[in-house]
C-alpha positions as CSV (number, residue, x, y, z in Angstrom):
1,X,-44.8,24.2,4.2
2,X,-42.1,26.0,6.2
3,X,-38.4,25.2,6.3
4,X,-35.6,27.2,7.7
5,X,-32.0,27.5,9.0
6,X,-30.2,29.6,11.5
7,X,-27.1,31.6,10.5
8,X,-23.9,31.8,12.5
9,X,-25.0,35.1,14.0
10,X,-28.3,33.7,15.1
11,X,-30.7,35.0,12.4
12,X,-33.5,32.7,11.3
13,X,-34.1,32.3,7.6
14,X,-37.5,30.7,7.0
15,X,-38.7,29.7,3.5
16,X,-42.4,30.3,2.9
17,X,-42.7,28.1,-0.2
18,X,-46.2,29.0,-1.4
19,X,-45.4,32.7,-1.1
20,X,-42.1,32.5,-2.9
21,X,-40.2,34.3,-0.2
22,X,-37.6,34.0,2.6
23,X,-38.4,35.7,5.9
24,X,-35.4,36.8,8.1
25,X,-36.1,37.2,11.8
26,X,-34.2,37.1,15.1
27,X,-34.6,33.9,17.2
28,X,-37.2,35.9,19.2
29,X,-39.2,36.4,16.1
30,X,-38.4,40.1,15.4
31,X,-38.7,40.7,11.6
32,X,-35.5,41.8,9.9
33,X,-36.1,41.5,6.2
34,X,-37.8,39.5,3.4
35,X,-36.4,38.2,0.1
36,X,-38.7,37.3,-2.8
37,X,-37.5,34.5,-5.1
38,X,-39.0,33.8,-8.5
39,X,-42.3,35.6,-7.7
40,X,-44.2,34.3,-10.7
41,X,-43.8,30.7,-9.7
42,X,-47.2,29.0,-9.2
43,X,-48.1,25.7,-7.7
44,X,-45.9,24.8,-4.8
45,X,-43.8,27.9,-4.9
46,X,-40.1,28.7,-5.4
47,X,-38.6,28.5,-1.9
48,X,-37.9,25.2,-0.3
49,X,-34.8,24.2,1.6
50,X,-32.5,26.9,3.0
51,X,-28.7,26.5,3.3
52,X,-25.7,28.8,3.8
53,X,-22.4,29.0,1.9
54,X,-19.6,27.4,4.1
55,X,-17.5,30.6,4.5
56,X,-17.4,32.1,8.0
57,X,-19.5,35.1,6.9
58,X,-22.0,32.8,5.1
59,X,-22.2,35.4,2.3
60,X,-24.7,33.3,0.2
61,X,-28.0,31.7,0.8
62,X,-28.7,28.6,-1.3
63,X,-32.4,28.0,-1.9
64,X,-33.9,24.8,-3.3
65,X,-36.8,25.4,-5.8
66,X,-39.0,22.4,-6.4
67,X,-41.3,23.9,-9.0
68,X,-38.5,25.4,-11.1
69,X,-36.0,22.6,-10.3
70,X,-33.0,24.8,-9.6
71,X,-30.9,26.1,-6.8
72,X,-31.0,29.8,-6.3
73,X,-27.8,31.5,-4.9
74,X,-28.7,34.8,-3.1
75,X,-26.5,37.4,-1.6
76,X,-27.4,37.0,2.1
77,X,-27.1,40.7,2.8
78,X,-29.6,42.0,0.3
79,X,-31.3,39.0,-1.2
80,X,-30.1,39.7,-4.7
81,X,-30.0,36.5,-6.9
82,X,-26.4,36.2,-8.0
83,X,-26.7,32.8,-9.8
84,X,-28.7,29.7,-10.3
85,X,-27.9,26.1,-10.9
86,X,-29.9,23.3,-12.6
87,X,-33.1,22.6,-14.5
88,X,-35.7,19.9,-14.9
89,X,-34.4,16.4,-15.8
90,X,-33.4,13.1,-14.3
91,X,-29.7,13.1,-15.3
92,X,-26.8,14.1,-13.1
93,X,-26.9,17.8,-12.4
94,X,-30.6,18.0,-13.2
95,X,-33.4,18.0,-10.8
96,X,-36.9,16.3,-10.7
97,X,-38.7,17.6,-7.6
98,X,-35.8,19.3,-5.9
99,X,-36.9,19.5,-2.3
100,X,-34.1,20.0,0.3
101,X,-30.6,21.3,0.3
102,X,-27.6,21.2,2.6
103,X,-24.0,22.4,2.5
104,X,-21.2,20.9,4.5
105,X,-18.1,22.6,5.9
106,X,-16.0,22.1,2.8
107,X,-18.6,23.4,0.4
108,X,-20.2,20.1,-0.9
109,X,-23.8,20.8,-1.8
110,X,-26.3,17.9,-1.2
111,X,-29.8,18.0,-2.7
112,X,-32.7,15.7,-2.1
113,X,-35.4,15.2,-4.7
114,X,-38.9,14.1,-3.8
115,X,-40.1,13.0,-7.3
116,X,-37.0,11.0,-8.3
117,X,-36.2,9.7,-4.8
118,X,-32.5,10.6,-5.0
119,X,-29.8,12.6,-3.4
120,X,-27.1,14.3,-5.4
121,X,-23.8,15.8,-4.2
122,X,-22.0,18.7,-6.0
123,X,-18.3,18.9,-5.2
124,X,-16.6,22.3,-5.7
125,X,-13.8,22.3,-8.2
126,X,-14.4,18.9,-9.9
127,X,-16.8,20.1,-12.7
128,X,-18.2,23.1,-14.4
129,X,-20.7,23.3,-11.6
130,X,-18.0,23.1,-9.1
131,X,-16.1,25.9,-10.8
132,X,-19.3,28.0,-10.6
133,X,-19.5,27.4,-6.9
134,X,-15.9,28.4,-6.5
135,X,-16.5,31.6,-8.5
136,X,-19.5,32.5,-6.3
137,X,-17.3,32.3,-3.2
138,X,-15.0,34.9,-4.6
139,X,-17.7,37.5,-5.3
140,X,-17.1,40.4,-2.9
């Protein structure tokens, strides 16, 4: 199962879910680098949807993780995990089968869950989670 996204500068970030990794290539397919996320995750793997932070430099990758039911926030330059959000559950802010992720131009994060058949929106600044997202945007 492969999902991906293209950065502002044209690099392709492809999630190889069963291998728990993100491959970064040029549009022509030339390998650039690879990021491993939650390598001990079994089953369906840890990397699902791929999104970018809304800043012009797209400093962060946001990765949806179906098996661990969380969003991973990675430094896009080196793949270092800088934060995570969520855990298993069916209440607001929890995930049950987190599958896809998207970020709009103002920083709202949208998640789609395959097991609970729902979409959630996380709005920066309106909650503890929103404050976390705002803090992440300020990391140099």
